[in-house]
C-alpha positions in Angstrom: 24.8 38.8 276.5 23.5 40.7 273.6 20.9 38.0 272.8 18.8 38.8 276.6 19.6 42.5 275.7 17.7 42.1 272.5 14.7 39.7 273.8 14.6 42.5 277.3 14.0 45.5 274.6 11.5 43.3 272.5 9.3 42.8 275.7 9.5 46.5 276.6 8.6 47.5 272.5 5.9 44.5 273.4 4.3 45.7 276.4 4.8 49.7 274.7 2.8 48.0 271.6 0.2 46.9 274.4 -0.2 49.8 275.8 -0.8 51.9 272.8 -3.3 49.1 271.2 -4.9 49.4 274.9 -5.4 53.4 274.8 -6.2 53.6 271.2 -9.0 50.9 271.8 -10.5 53.1 275.0 -10.2 55.9 272.0 -12.2 54.7 269.9 -15.0 53.2 273.0 -15.3 56.6 273.9 -15.9 58.3 270.2 -18.1 55.3 269.3 -20.6 56.5 272.5 -20.2 59.7 271.9 -21.3 59.3 268.2 -25.1 59.3 268.6 -25.4 62.4 270.9 -23.5 64.0 267.9 -25.8 63.0 265.3 -28.3 64.1 266.9 -27.6 67.5 267.3 -26.0 67.3 263.2 -29.8 66.0 263.0 -31.3 69.3 264.8 -29.1 71.6 263.3 -29.8 70.5 260.1 -33.3 71.3 261.0 -33.1 74.5 262.2 -30.5 75.9 259.3 -32.0 73.8 256.5 -28.6 73.0 255.4 -26.8 69.1 254.9 -24.7 67.8 257.5 -21.2 68.6 256.6 -22.5 72.3 257.2 -24.3 71.4 260.5 -21.0 69.6 262.1 -19.2 72.8 260.9 -21.1 74.5 262.1 -21.2 72.2 265.3 -17.4 72.2 265.7 -17.0 76.0 265.0 -19.6 77.0 267.7 -16.8 74.2 270.2 -13.6 75.7 269.4 -14.8 78.8 269.4 -16.2 79.0 273.0 -13.9 75.8 274.4 -17.0 73.6 275.0 -16.2 70.2 274.4 -18.1 69.0 271.1 -20.0 66.3 272.9 -20.7 68.6 275.7 -22.3 70.9 272.9 -23.7 68.4 271.6 -25.8 67.3 274.3 -26.0 70.2 275.9 -28.0 70.6 272.3 -30.0 67.6 272.3 -31.7 68.6 275.8 -32.4 71.8 274.9 -34.2 70.9 272.1 -35.8 67.9 274.5 -36.8 70.6 276.6 -36.6 74.2 277.0 -34.9 75.9 279.8 -32.9 78.6 281.0 -29.5 78.2 280.3 -26.6 76.8 283.0 -24.1 76.3 281.8 -22.3 77.7 279.3 -22.4 74.8 276.9 -26.1 75.5 277.3 -25.8 79.2 276.6 -24.0 79.0 273.1 -27.1 76.0 272.0 -29.5 79.4 272.6 -27.4 81.6 271.1 -26.7 79.5 268.0 -29.3 76.8 267.3 -32.6 77.9 269.4 -36.1 77.3 267.0 -36.9 80.7 266.1 
């Protein structure tokens, strides 16, 4: 009986570990798909305010946290704003114009 119980616990543990790995893979795929936009936004900030990459990321992250806007959404808005200037539509667009519009 103890052997069967240990075997069942092992299967449950394997299932939990497999599910955790699937979740991690999904999160990594999402992060990798969003990275290019964030990198473009960092490059834009570097060009606009003449700073290094770390400073640009810190600025992007700080505005994201301060205004509770997802980093990727803010980066997308910045890249979009530079591609086609338009009046602010979302909170993220407004923040981009407030912090990084070309002057």
